[in-house]
N, CA and C atoms as a LAMMPS dump frame, in Angstrom:
ITEM: TIMESTEP
0
ITEM: NUMBER OF ATOMS
399
ITEM: BOX BOUNDS ff ff ff
-5.0000000000000000e+02 5.0000000000000000e+02
-5.0000000000000000e+02 5.0000000000000000e+02
-5.0000000000000000e+02 5.0000000000000000e+02
ITEM: ATOMS id mol type element x y z
1 1 1 N 10.828 -24.837 15.323
2 1 2 C 10.031 -23.846 14.621
3 1 3 C 8.928 -24.56 13.84
4 2 1 N 7.732 -24.047 13.958
5 2 2 C 6.565 -24.594 13.289
6 2 3 C 6.637 -24.265 11.792
7 3 1 N 6.539 -25.301 10.958
8 3 2 C 6.618 -25.123 9.511
9 3 3 C 5.515 -24.248 8.944
10 4 1 N 4.318 -24.351 9.51
11 4 2 C 3.195 -23.527 9.056
12 4 3 C 3.477 -22.056 9.334
13 5 1 N 4.011 -21.775 10.512
14 5 2 C 4.346 -20.402 10.887
15 5 3 C 5.386 -19.839 9.921
16 6 1 N 6.4 -20.646 9.644
17 6 2 C 7.489 -20.202 8.786
18 6 3 C 6.987 -19.917 7.366
19 7 1 N 6.173 -20.806 6.841
20 7 2 C 5.631 -20.627 5.494
21 7 3 C 4.79 -19.35 5.43
22 8 1 N 3.945 -19.146 6.415
23 8 2 C 3.118 -17.939 6.46
24 8 3 C 4.011 -16.695 6.527
25 9 1 N 4.987 -16.696 7.419
26 9 2 C 5.873 -15.547 7.599
27 9 3 C 6.636 -15.231 6.31
28 10 1 N 7.106 -16.257 5.619
29 10 2 C 7.82 -16.038 4.356
30 10 3 C 6.907 -15.417 3.314
31 11 1 N 5.662 -15.897 3.255
32 11 2 C 4.709 -15.345 2.291
33 11 3 C 4.377 -13.884 2.615
34 12 1 N 4.186 -13.58 3.886
35 12 2 C 3.922 -12.197 4.288
36 12 3 C 5.122 -11.323 3.931
37 13 1 N 6.319 -11.828 4.198
38 13 2 C 7.526 -11.083 3.871
39 13 3 C 7.661 -10.809 2.388
40 14 1 N 7.352 -11.799 1.58
41 14 2 C 7.427 -11.664 0.129
42 14 3 C 6.446 -10.591 -0.362
43 15 1 N 5.24 -10.626 0.148
44 15 2 C 4.236 -9.63 -0.241
45 15 3 C 4.647 -8.252 0.266
46 16 1 N 5.182 -8.204 1.47
47 16 2 C 5.633 -6.936 2.036
48 16 3 C 6.742 -6.304 1.211
49 17 1 N 7.689 -7.117 0.744
50 17 2 C 8.765 -6.609 -0.105
51 17 3 C 8.206 -6.056 -1.408
52 18 1 N 7.252 -6.774 -1.964
53 18 2 C 6.624 -6.335 -3.21
54 18 3 C 5.881 -5.019 -2.99
55 19 1 N 5.175 -4.916 -1.871
56 19 2 C 4.452 -3.691 -1.559
57 19 3 C 5.427 -2.52 -1.378
58 20 1 N 6.555 -2.778 -0.74
59 20 2 C 7.549 -1.715 -0.522
60 20 3 C 8.088 -1.194 -1.848
61 21 1 N 8.345 -2.093 -2.781
62 21 2 C 8.821 -1.674 -4.102
63 21 3 C 7.772 -0.801 -4.796
64 22 1 N 6.518 -1.194 -4.692
65 22 2 C 5.442 -0.417 -5.299
66 22 3 C 5.313 0.933 -4.608
67 23 1 N 5.415 0.945 -3.283
68 23 2 C 5.343 2.197 -2.531
69 23 3 C 6.485 3.131 -2.928
70 24 1 N 7.662 2.573 -3.177
71 24 2 C 8.792 3.395 -3.612
72 24 3 C 8.511 4.041 -4.972
73 25 1 N 7.895 3.28 -5.872
74 25 2 C 7.515 3.839 -7.174
75 25 3 C 6.545 4.997 -6.977
76 26 1 N 5.568 4.78 -6.099
77 26 2 C 4.584 5.814 -5.832
78 26 3 C 5.278 7.044 -5.254
79 27 1 N 6.197 6.826 -4.332
80 27 2 C 6.925 7.93 -3.709
81 27 3 C 7.727 8.733 -4.716
82 28 1 N 8.362 8.033 -5.654
83 28 2 C 9.118 8.727 -6.696
84 28 3 C 8.194 9.602 -7.536
85 29 1 N 7.031 9.07 -7.864
86 29 2 C 6.057 9.859 -8.633
87 29 3 C 5.568 11.06 -7.821
88 30 1 N 5.373 10.857 -6.523
89 30 2 C 4.86 11.923 -5.656
90 30 3 C 5.855 13.076 -5.551
91 31 1 N 7.144 12.797 -5.753
92 31 2 C 8.174 13.84 -5.679
93 31 3 C 8.183 14.741 -6.92
94 32 1 N 7.58 14.244 -7.972
95 32 2 C 7.561 15.037 -9.21
96 32 3 C 6.59 16.201 -9.047
97 33 1 N 6.849 17.251 -9.748
98 33 2 C 5.962 18.404 -9.762
99 33 3 C 5.519 18.611 -11.209
100 34 1 N 4.505 17.831 -11.621
101 34 2 C 4.137 17.851 -13.036
102 34 3 C 3.629 19.22 -13.488
103 35 1 N 4.127 19.619 -14.627
104 35 2 C 3.673 20.859 -15.238
105 35 3 C 3.21 20.522 -16.641
106 36 1 N 2.029 20.913 -16.944
107 36 2 C 1.484 20.637 -18.261
108 36 3 C 0.711 19.334 -18.276
109 37 1 N -0.182 19.25 -19.217
110 37 2 C -1.099 18.118 -19.321
111 37 3 C -0.381 16.787 -19.483
112 38 1 N 0.619 16.728 -20.332
113 38 2 C 1.296 15.453 -20.577
114 38 3 C 1.986 14.934 -19.318
115 39 1 N 2.632 15.808 -18.564
116 39 2 C 3.308 15.384 -17.338
117 39 3 C 2.308 14.916 -16.286
118 40 1 N 1.18 15.633 -16.171
119 40 2 C 0.143 15.228 -15.218
120 40 3 C -0.398 13.849 -15.612
121 41 1 N -0.598 13.634 -16.904
122 41 2 C -1.095 12.339 -17.38
123 41 3 C -0.106 11.216 -17.062
124 42 1 N 1.187 11.472 -17.271
125 42 2 C 2.217 10.457 -16.998
126 42 3 C 2.21 10.087 -15.514
127 43 1 N 2.152 11.098 -14.656
128 43 2 C 2.136 10.835 -13.21
129 43 3 C 0.879 10.064 -12.83
130 44 1 N -0.256 10.496 -13.369
131 44 2 C -1.516 9.82 -13.04
132 44 3 C -1.499 8.365 -13.505
133 45 1 N -0.961 8.118 -14.688
134 45 2 C -0.856 6.739 -15.192
135 45 3 C 0.047 5.903 -14.283
136 46 1 N 1.127 6.507 -13.812
137 46 2 C 2.012 5.812 -12.876
138 46 3 C 1.309 5.473 -11.58
139 47 1 N 0.514 6.418 -11.077
140 47 2 C -0.261 6.179 -9.855
141 47 3 C -1.259 5.037 -10.067
142 48 1 N -1.925 5.064 -11.201
143 48 2 C -2.921 4.023 -11.482
144 48 3 C -2.246 2.656 -11.563
145 49 1 N -1.076 2.609 -12.188
146 49 2 C -0.323 1.355 -12.262
147 49 3 C 0.05 0.87 -10.858
148 50 1 N 0.53 1.785 -10.023
149 50 2 C 0.88 1.428 -8.642
150 50 3 C -0.354 0.941 -7.883
151 51 1 N -1.476 1.602 -8.1
152 51 2 C -2.716 1.194 -7.423
153 51 3 C -3.087 -0.236 -7.791
154 52 1 N -2.952 -0.583 -9.054
155 52 2 C -3.273 -1.95 -9.486
156 52 3 C -2.333 -2.958 -8.839
157 53 1 N -1.057 -2.586 -8.705
158 53 2 C -0.108 -3.468 -8.021
159 53 3 C -0.513 -3.646 -6.555
160 54 1 N -0.869 -2.531 -5.898
161 54 2 C -1.299 -2.612 -4.5
162 54 3 C -2.518 -3.517 -4.352
163 55 1 N -3.459 -3.413 -5.265
164 55 2 C -4.673 -4.239 -5.192
165 55 3 C -4.324 -5.722 -5.345
166 56 1 N -3.388 -6.01 -6.25
167 56 2 C -2.966 -7.405 -6.441
168 56 3 C -2.293 -7.921 -5.169
169 57 1 N -1.427 -7.1 -4.588
170 57 2 C -0.731 -7.484 -3.365
171 57 3 C -1.715 -7.683 -2.214
172 58 1 N -2.706 -6.827 -2.141
173 58 2 C -3.729 -6.945 -1.096
174 58 3 C -4.495 -8.268 -1.257
175 59 1 N -4.795 -8.603 -2.502
176 59 2 C -5.502 -9.859 -2.772
177 59 3 C -4.655 -11.051 -2.344
178 60 1 N -3.348 -10.995 -2.653
179 60 2 C -2.446 -12.069 -2.241
180 60 3 C -2.435 -12.203 -0.715
181 61 1 N -2.364 -11.059 -0.034
182 61 2 C -2.335 -11.073 1.43
183 61 3 C -3.643 -11.63 1.981
184 62 1 N -4.74 -11.21 1.404
185 62 2 C -6.047 -11.666 1.87
186 62 3 C -6.225 -13.168 1.654
187 63 1 N -5.59 -13.699 0.599
188 63 2 C -5.728 -15.123 0.29
189 63 3 C -4.868 -16.026 1.17
190 64 1 N -3.91 -15.435 1.894
191 64 2 C -3.111 -16.245 2.815
192 64 3 C -3.986 -16.76 3.95
193 65 1 N -3.714 -17.966 4.373
194 65 2 C -4.411 -18.514 5.531
195 65 3 C -3.45 -18.414 6.717
196 66 1 N -3.741 -17.462 7.617
197 66 2 C -2.811 -17.267 8.732
198 66 3 C -2.97 -18.344 9.798
199 67 1 N -1.909 -18.613 10.532
200 67 2 C -2.061 -19.497 11.692
201 67 3 C -3.056 -18.84 12.661
202 68 1 N -3.811 -19.644 13.355
203 68 2 C -4.855 -19.101 14.237
204 68 3 C -4.306 -18.14 15.28
205 69 1 N -3.068 -18.323 15.669
206 69 2 C -2.467 -17.473 16.695
207 69 3 C -2.326 -16.009 16.237
208 70 1 N -2.332 -15.773 14.905
209 70 2 C -2.198 -14.41 14.381
210 70 3 C -3.352 -14.013 13.453
211 71 1 N -4.47 -14.708 13.554
212 71 2 C -5.618 -14.423 12.68
213 71 3 C -6.082 -12.975 12.812
214 72 1 N -6.249 -12.484 14.039
215 72 2 C -6.724 -11.112 14.242
216 72 3 C -5.733 -10.098 13.672
217 73 1 N -4.446 -10.341 13.896
218 73 2 C -3.422 -9.444 13.385
219 73 3 C -3.391 -9.455 11.861
220 74 1 N -3.572 -10.646 11.289
221 74 2 C -3.611 -10.754 9.837
222 74 3 C -4.779 -9.927 9.284
223 75 1 N -5.945 -10.082 9.902
224 75 2 C -7.119 -9.321 9.456
225 75 3 C -6.869 -7.817 9.581
226 76 1 N -6.208 -7.418 10.643
227 76 2 C -5.864 -6.007 10.84
228 76 3 C -4.911 -5.525 9.748
229 77 1 N -3.971 -6.377 9.378
230 77 2 C -3.023 -6.027 8.332
231 77 3 C -3.745 -5.831 6.998
232 78 1 N -4.686 -6.699 6.694
233 78 2 C -5.451 -6.579 5.449
234 78 3 C -6.266 -5.281 5.472
235 79 1 N -6.832 -4.934 6.624
236 79 2 C -7.578 -3.667 6.733
237 79 3 C -6.655 -2.475 6.505
238 80 1 N -5.442 -2.561 7.001
239 80 2 C -4.48 -1.476 6.78
240 80 3 C -4.088 -1.389 5.309
241 81 1 N -4.008 -2.539 4.645
242 81 2 C -3.78 -2.548 3.201
243 81 3 C -4.894 -1.781 2.505
244 82 1 N -6.14 -2.053 2.922
245 82 2 C -7.28 -1.35 2.332
246 82 3 C -7.156 0.16 2.531
247 83 1 N -6.741 0.562 3.719
248 83 2 C -6.552 1.984 4.004
249 83 3 C -5.472 2.565 3.089
250 84 1 N -4.405 1.825 2.894
251 84 2 C -3.326 2.285 2.027
252 84 3 C -3.835 2.445 0.593
253 85 1 N -4.595 1.481 0.14
254 85 2 C -5.161 1.534 -1.21
255 85 3 C -6.102 2.726 -1.346
256 86 1 N -6.916 2.967 -0.328
257 86 2 C -7.827 4.108 -0.375
258 86 3 C -7.055 5.426 -0.426
259 87 1 N -5.965 5.516 0.313
260 87 2 C -5.122 6.71 0.264
261 87 3 C -4.524 6.903 -1.12
262 88 1 N -4.106 5.807 -1.729
263 88 2 C -3.563 5.877 -3.084
264 88 3 C -4.629 6.363 -4.06
265 89 1 N -5.847 5.879 -3.894
266 89 2 C -6.953 6.315 -4.758
267 89 3 C -7.208 7.814 -4.621
268 90 1 N -7.142 8.315 -3.38
269 90 2 C -7.324 9.754 -3.176
270 90 3 C -6.232 10.554 -3.881
271 91 1 N -5.007 10.075 -3.788
272 91 2 C -3.902 10.771 -4.451
273 91 3 C -4.121 10.807 -5.964
274 92 1 N -4.619 9.715 -6.505
275 92 2 C -4.917 9.668 -7.939
276 92 3 C -6.025 10.652 -8.275
277 93 1 N -7.058 10.658 -7.452
278 93 2 C -8.183 11.565 -7.688
279 93 3 C -7.773 13.031 -7.606
280 94 1 N -6.66 13.31 -6.918
281 94 2 C -6.216 14.7 -6.767
282 94 3 C -5.654 15.273 -8.068
283 95 1 N -5.323 14.408 -9.012
284 95 2 C -4.756 14.868 -10.28
285 95 3 C -5.855 15.074 -11.312
286 96 1 N -6.062 16.295 -11.685
287 96 2 C -7.106 16.684 -12.627
288 96 3 C -6.458 16.913 -13.992
289 97 1 N -6.616 15.939 -14.884
290 97 2 C -6 16.067 -16.203
291 97 3 C -6.782 17.025 -17.105
292 98 1 N -8.035 17.261 -16.785
293 98 2 C -8.827 18.194 -17.581
294 98 3 C -8.372 19.632 -17.374
295 99 1 N -8.159 19.984 -16.123
296 99 2 C -7.77 21.359 -15.794
297 99 3 C -6.275 21.493 -15.513
298 100 1 N -5.525 20.426 -15.727
299 100 2 C -4.082 20.39 -15.514
300 100 3 C -3.731 20.978 -14.147
301 101 1 N -4.31 20.335 -13.123
302 101 2 C -4.062 20.818 -11.771
303 101 3 C -4.054 19.66 -10.793
304 102 1 N -3.614 19.978 -9.584
305 102 2 C -3.603 19.003 -8.504
306 102 3 C -4.356 19.59 -7.328
307 103 1 N -5.271 18.823 -6.779
308 103 2 C -5.964 19.226 -5.554
309 103 3 C -5.04 18.861 -4.4
310 104 1 N -4.26 19.842 -3.965
311 104 2 C -3.246 19.598 -2.944
312 104 3 C -3.842 19.045 -1.652
313 105 1 N -4.987 19.537 -1.256
314 105 2 C -5.62 19.074 -0.016
315 105 3 C -5.961 17.589 -0.111
316 106 1 N -6.521 17.193 -1.23
317 106 2 C -6.879 15.787 -1.433
318 106 3 C -5.62 14.924 -1.525
319 107 1 N -4.591 15.449 -2.2
320 107 2 C -3.344 14.711 -2.319
321 107 3 C -2.733 14.486 -0.938
322 108 1 N -2.685 15.536 -0.128
323 108 2 C -2.112 15.437 1.223
324 108 3 C -2.923 14.455 2.07
325 109 1 N -4.237 14.48 1.925
326 109 2 C -5.083 13.533 2.668
327 109 3 C -4.76 12.098 2.267
328 110 1 N -4.592 11.86 0.977
329 110 2 C -4.255 10.521 0.494
330 110 3 C -2.901 10.068 1.008
331 111 1 N -1.913 10.963 0.956
332 111 2 C -0.575 10.625 1.467
333 111 3 C -0.617 10.353 2.962
334 112 1 N -1.412 11.132 3.695
335 112 2 C -1.536 10.919 5.142
336 112 3 C -2.126 9.54 5.435
337 113 1 N -3.142 9.156 4.652
338 113 2 C -3.727 7.819 4.828
339 113 3 C -2.69 6.745 4.542
340 114 1 N -1.89 6.942 3.506
341 114 2 C -0.841 5.976 3.19
342 114 3 C 0.161 5.875 4.344
343 115 1 N 0.573 7.023 4.859
344 115 2 C 1.545 7.034 5.958
345 115 3 C 0.996 6.325 7.196
346 116 1 N -0.268 6.618 7.537
347 116 2 C -0.897 5.971 8.691
348 116 3 C -0.979 4.462 8.481
349 117 1 N -1.402 4.067 7.286
350 117 2 C -1.523 2.637 6.982
351 117 3 C -0.165 1.952 7.045
352 118 1 N 0.864 2.609 6.534
353 118 2 C 2.216 2.036 6.585
354 118 3 C 2.653 1.808 8.018
355 119 1 N 2.397 2.784 8.869
356 119 2 C 2.742 2.667 10.286
357 119 3 C 1.992 1.497 10.917
358 120 1 N 0.72 1.389 10.595
359 120 2 C -0.099 0.293 11.133
360 120 3 C 0.43 -1.062 10.66
361 121 1 N 0.794 -1.148 9.39
362 121 2 C 1.285 -2.406 8.834
363 121 3 C 2.586 -2.815 9.511
364 122 1 N 3.485 -1.871 9.696
365 122 2 C 4.752 -2.163 10.375
366 122 3 C 4.495 -2.654 11.792
367 123 1 N 3.6 -1.964 12.502
368 123 2 C 3.312 -2.337 13.89
369 123 3 C 2.71 -3.739 13.976
370 124 1 N 1.77 -4.045 13.113
371 124 2 C 1.108 -5.351 13.187
372 124 3 C 2.049 -6.467 12.733
373 125 1 N 2.93 -6.183 11.776
374 125 2 C 3.861 -7.233 11.363
375 125 3 C 4.851 -7.544 12.483
376 126 1 N 5.208 -6.544 13.27
377 126 2 C 6.069 -6.803 14.429
378 126 3 C 5.37 -7.708 15.434
379 127 1 N 4.094 -7.455 15.655
380 127 2 C 3.326 -8.294 16.584
381 127 3 C 3.244 -9.721 16.051
382 128 1 N 2.983 -9.843 14.754
383 128 2 C 2.911 -11.173 14.14
384 128 3 C 4.242 -11.913 14.332
385 129 1 N 5.333 -11.22 14.055
386 129 2 C 6.659 -11.847 14.196
387 129 3 C 6.908 -12.283 15.631
388 130 1 N 6.542 -11.446 16.593
389 130 2 C 6.728 -11.81 18.012
390 130 3 C 5.918 -13.046 18.371
391 131 1 N 4.696 -13.124 17.872
392 131 2 C 3.845 -14.274 18.203
393 131 3 C 4.329 -15.558 17.535
394 132 1 N 4.831 -15.432 16.308
395 132 2 C 5.24 -16.62 15.557
396 132 3 C 6.622 -17.138 15.952
397 133 1 N 7.495 -16.233 16.388
398 133 2 C 8.868 -16.632 16.66
399 133 3 C 9.191 -16.367 18.1
């Protein structure tokens, strides 16, 4: 087994685990049905915190130097991270603390982007694993 491949794979796995934990936090918040200004604010703050974690994780992933055999897949994974982050941003934007409401259409669009990005990330990580091992 190539040591460079193993080191890269471990780093991707570590970031992936961290992203999954953050996604779970986001999912828990998404299950809430906030009523009233304070609850909407709490959910929105949680989303913003999750978004910052996702951005940090994306930066870590982008800073990895992939083995040349998986460079294209790595770049695709980073693009999917961006899509996931954009979906998270839409979900945040759907919460209107001024009018104490949620733009359900925008929220659903953001969640759909997250779901698509998650599927893409899983698919590309499988390809990376097949190529490396």
